[in-house]
Every structure is written in structure tokens, then in C-alpha cells.
C-alpha atoms as a printed R data frame, in Angstrom:
   type eleno elety resid chain resno       x      y      z
1  ATOM     1    CA   MET     A     1 -47.162 22.425 -0.254
2  ATOM     2    CA   ASN     A     2 -45.539 25.113  1.867
3  ATOM     3    CA   THR     A     3 -43.597 22.442  3.773
4  ATOM     4    CA   GLY     A     4 -42.225 21.109  0.499
5  ATOM     5    CA   LYS     A     5 -40.890 24.534 -0.420
6  ATOM     6    CA   ILE     A     6 -39.245 24.898  2.976
7  ATOM     7    CA   LEU     A     7 -37.659 21.458  2.700
8  ATOM     8    CA   LEU     A     8 -36.398 22.208 -0.782
9  ATOM     9    CA   GLY     A     9 -34.938 25.521  0.420
10 ATOM    10    CA   VAL     A    10 -33.165 23.848  3.333
11 ATOM    11    CA   LEU     A    11 -31.735 21.139  1.071
12 ATOM    12    CA   ALA     A    12 -30.578 23.714 -1.486
13 ATOM    13    CA   GLY     A    13 -28.953 25.816  1.239
14 ATOM    14    CA   ALA     A    14 -27.195 22.803  2.712
15 ATOM    15    CA   ALA     A    15 -25.974 21.759 -0.732
16 ATOM    16    CA   ALA     A    16 -24.693 25.242 -1.505
17 ATOM    17    CA   GLY     A    17 -22.900 25.448  1.857
18 ATOM    18    CA   ALA     A    18 -21.292 22.057  1.419
19 ATOM    19    CA   LEU     A    19 -20.215 22.905 -2.113
20 ATOM    20    CA   LEU     A    20 -18.639 26.200 -1.062
21 ATOM    21    CA   GLY     A    21 -16.889 24.521  1.856
22 ATOM    22    CA   ILE     A    22 -15.412 21.896 -0.426
23 ATOM    23    CA   LEU     A    23 -14.391 24.393 -3.104
24 ATOM    24    CA   PHE     A    24 -12.494 26.572 -0.641
25 ATOM    25    CA   ALA     A    25 -10.741 23.632  1.039
26 ATOM    26    CA   PRO     A    26  -7.017 23.424  0.180
27 ATOM    27    CA   GLU     A    27  -6.983 20.031 -1.540
28 ATOM    28    CA   LYS     A    28  -6.116 18.626 -4.935
29 ATOM    29    CA   GLY     A    29  -8.671 19.247 -7.668
30 ATOM    30    CA   SER     A    30  -9.298 15.545 -8.256
31 ATOM    31    CA   ASP     A    31 -10.033 15.022 -4.552
32 ATOM    32    CA   THR     A    32 -12.354 18.017 -4.538
33 ATOM    33    CA   ARG     A    33 -14.227 16.755 -7.609
34 ATOM    34    CA   LYS     A    34 -14.654 13.331 -5.983
35 ATOM    35    CA   LYS     A    35 -16.052 14.952 -2.841
36 ATOM    36    CA   ILE     A    36 -18.435 17.110 -4.876
37 ATOM    37    CA   SER     A    37 -19.599 14.065 -6.811
38 ATOM    38    CA   LYS     A    38 -20.112 12.052 -3.613
39 ATOM    39    CA   LYS     A    39 -22.059 14.881 -1.945
40 ATOM    40    CA   GLY     A    40 -24.217 15.243 -5.063
41 ATOM    41    CA   GLU     A    41 -25.013 11.539 -4.989
42 ATOM    42    CA   ASP     A    42 -25.824 11.723 -1.264
43 ATOM    43    CA   TYR     A    43 -28.159 14.682 -1.772
44 ATOM    44    CA   ALA     A    44 -29.812 13.034 -4.777
45 ATOM    45    CA   GLU     A    45 -30.436  9.860 -2.756
46 ATOM    46    CA   SER     A    46 -31.853 11.889  0.134
47 ATOM    47    CA   LEU     A    47 -34.112 13.800 -2.236
48 ATOM    48    CA   LYS     A    48 -35.338 10.540 -3.801
49 ATOM    49    CA   GLU     A    49 -36.182  9.174 -0.357
50 ATOM    50    CA   LYS     A    50 -38.098 12.328  0.592
51 ATOM    51    CA   PHE     A    51 -39.945 12.272 -2.737
52 ATOM    52    CA   ASN     A    52 -40.891  8.615 -2.275
53 ATOM    53    CA   GLU     A    53 -42.173  9.374  1.237
54 ATOM    54    CA   PHE     A    54 -44.217 12.261 -0.169
55 ATOM    55    CA   VAL     A    55 -45.666 10.122 -2.963
56 ATOM    56    CA   GLY     A    56 -46.479  7.368 -0.481
57 ATOM    57    CA   SER     A    57 -48.305  9.739  1.850
58 ATOM    58    CA   MET     A    58 -50.247 11.244 -1.062
59 ATOM    59    CA   ALA     A    59 -51.225  7.753 -2.245
60 ATOM    60    CA   GLU     A    60 -52.476  6.898  1.242
61 ATOM    61    CA   LYS     A    61 -54.509 10.106  1.408
62 ATOM    62    CA   PHE     A    62 -55.919  9.469 -2.059
63 ATOM    63    CA   ASP     A    63 -56.994  5.955 -1.080
64 ATOM    64    CA   GLN     A    64 -58.580  7.278  2.097
65 ATOM    65    CA   VAL     A    65 -60.555  9.941  0.225
66 ATOM    66    CA   LYS     A    66 -61.572  7.415 -2.423
67 ATOM    67    CA   GLU     A    67 -62.885  5.084  0.285
68 ATOM    68    CA   GLU     A    68 -64.794  7.914  1.983
69 ATOM    69    CA   VAL     A    69 -66.393  8.931 -1.322
70 ATOM    70    CA   SER     A    70 -67.322  5.320 -2.013
71 ATOM    71    CA   ASP     A    71 -68.903  4.999  1.438
72 ATOM    72    CA   LEU     A    72 -70.815  8.245  0.950
73 ATOM    73    CA   THR     A    73 -72.052  7.133 -2.476
74 ATOM    74    CA   ASP     A    74 -73.162  3.763 -1.071
75 ATOM    75    CA   HIS     A    75 -75.034  5.517  1.730
76 ATOM    76    CA   GLN     A    76 -76.755  7.908 -0.665
77 ATOM    77    CA   THR     A    77 -77.749  5.000 -2.920
78 ATOM    78    CA   ARG     A    78 -79.265  3.125  0.038
79 ATOM    79    CA   VAL     A    79 -81.214  6.220  1.127
80 ATOM    80    CA   LYS     A    80 -82.588  6.796 -2.368
81 ATOM    81    CA   THR     A    81 -83.521  3.128 -2.698
82 ATOM    82    CA   GLU     A    82 -85.405  3.225  0.592
83 ATOM    83    CA   GLU     A    83 -87.186  6.441 -0.456
84 ATOM    84    CA   ALA     A    84 -88.166  4.826 -3.759
85 ATOM    85    CA   LYS     A    85 -89.556  1.781 -1.964
86 ATOM    86    CA   LYS     A    86 -91.625  4.007  0.334
87 ATOM    87    CA   ALA     A    87 -93.005  5.970 -2.590
């Protein structure tokens, strides 16, 4: 989770820097608003992609753990069955 906080901080810093750079640029207000809107859309798309990658990796890890637990449970069941047969 620490990596997620770092990534979020970097993205926020980049967004703030880009916004300040655009606001202090000597251009018409309508052009500046269009640039701000475009940058916001770009950052939102990038954030969505990163979030989807994160969710995908968590889903893979969840499936892996679920499979390991299932294997462990199957093994324990076999051991107990064999012990019951011996007894």
C-alpha cells in the first residue's frame, strides 16, 4: 500500500505542476481552460489505467491464495481420511 501512496503523491505533484504552468502561461483564458480540461482528462485516464492494473494484480493474487487454500484443504482432508481408515 505504500507504493500506492507514493504513486498518488507523484501524480498529484505532476498535476499541480502542470496546472500552475498552464495558469501562468500568457494565453487566452479559453485556451487555458481547454488545456486544463485536456490535462485533467489525460490524468484521469492514466489514473483509471493504474487502478485497473492494481485491481487486476489483486484479483490474480486472490485467485492464487484461493487455490493454495483449496489445495491445503484437500491435502488435510486426504490425511484425515487416511487416519480414519487406519483407526
